[in-house]
N, C-alpha and C positions, 0 to 999 in steps of 0.2 A: 423861465430861469430856473424853475424847479427841476426840469429835465437834465440841466448841465450836472446839478447836484446827484442825481439819481444815476446818471452815467458814471459819474465817479464812483459811486457805492457799487455799481455793477463791475467796474473795473478792478476794484479791491476784491471782490468776490472772484472773478475770473483768475486774477493773479494768485490769490490764495489756494484755490482749488487746483491749479495747474501745478503749483509748487508742492502740494500734499499728493498729488497723483505721481509727480516725479520721484519724490522720497520713497513713497510706498513701492513703486515700481522698481527701485533700485536698491533698497535696504530692507533686510528682514528685521522683524520687531526686536528692538534692542540694539541693533547693529549700531556701532559708533565709528565715525571717521574723523581723525584728528585733522583739523584744517590750519589753525593757528594755535599759538600756545595759550590763548584765552577762549578759543571758539572750536566746537565740534559739530558735525551733523549727526543726529541720533534720531531713529524712528521710535517715538513714544506714543502711547495712548493715554489720554487723560479723560477719565470718566467723570472727573468733577468739574470745578470752576477754576478760576485763576489759582495758580499754586497748588492745584490739586484739591482744593477746598471741597469737601463732602465726596471725595472719590470713593470712600469705603461705605457710602450711605445704602448700599444694597440694590441700587438700580432706580430708585425713585428719582434721583437727581437728574437723570437723563431727561425726563419728562418735565420736572421742575424748571430746569435750565432752559429747555425747549419753549415752554410757556412764557418764561420771563423774557427770552429773546424775542418771541412774536409780539408781545404787548409793548416791549421797548421799541421794537421797529416801527409799529404803527404809530406809536406817540412821536418817534423821531421823523418820520414822513410828515405828520401834521406840523411839527415844529419847522420843518423844511418849507413846507408850503407858506407858512406865516412870515418866516425870516429869510426866505431866498434871495433877497437883496443885501444881507449882511454877509460878505464873502468869507471872513474869517470863521464866524459862528457856523455858517453852512459847511464850510470845508470840514470843520470839527465833527459835526453832525454826519456828513457823508461818509467820513472814515469809520466813524463808531457803527454806523449802520451797515457799512460793507463787511466790517470785521464781525459784527454779531451775526450777520446772515451766513457768512462763510463758516463760522463755527456751528450754527444751527444745522447747516447741511450735513456735516459730519456727525452730529448728535443724532439727528433723525436716520441717516443712511447706516451708521456703524454702531451708535451707542456709546461713542466716545468721540474726542477730539484728536485729530492728528497733529502731534507736536514734533519738532525736528531741529529747532535752532537752540543750541546748548552753549552758554557762556559760562565760564569758569575763571577761578583765580587759584592756581594750585590744585588742592583737593577740595574746594569749595565751590560747590555747583549752583548756579542759579536755576531754578526749575525750567525745563525746555518749554519753548513756546513756538508759535508759527507766525505767518504773515497777517493773519486776521488779528492775533492779539496785538501784534505790533501797530495795525491801524487803529485799533480801539485805544491803546496807550497814547499814540500820537494825537488822536482825536480829543482825548480827555486833557492832554497838554494844552492843545489849541484852544479847548474851551475855557480853560483856566486862564491862558493868556488873553483871550478876548474879554473874559470877565474882568481882569486887572487893567486892561486897556479902557474898557468901558467906564470902570470906576475912577480912573484917572481923567478922562475926559469929561465925565460928569462932575468931578469936583472941580476941574478947571472953570467949567462952564457956571458953576454956582458961585 
């Protein structure tokens, strides 16, 4: 059962890397394409973490976030082994694992993460992100949902 979850993580990595390869092959750094009134494609490089956290830290953040991603990935695989029969929790972990490894590949290869999805309202822009970030966010949401459902079932049984 563990293999199913690892294959899902691998699929997230492949889709993430293919989308990043496409955007870097078709856009120059900083190039922006209007798609919808609230959405643009833009080629951005993020040397920090979420929302460019520590992006101006002088380069140490590349290795700090890489080490964190490796440690988190090992821990997630251990959790997947232990909880492979719990579908919602394992789905959440698989998405987070795939997203973490997708961004880790960028950090190691380029020293930054390729971002390209840009949502905005008027002149107010949300920081650009990528499919790996989306997988991590969806996984975190599913983990919260699983926790709430577990709590509800636990209190109903007690």
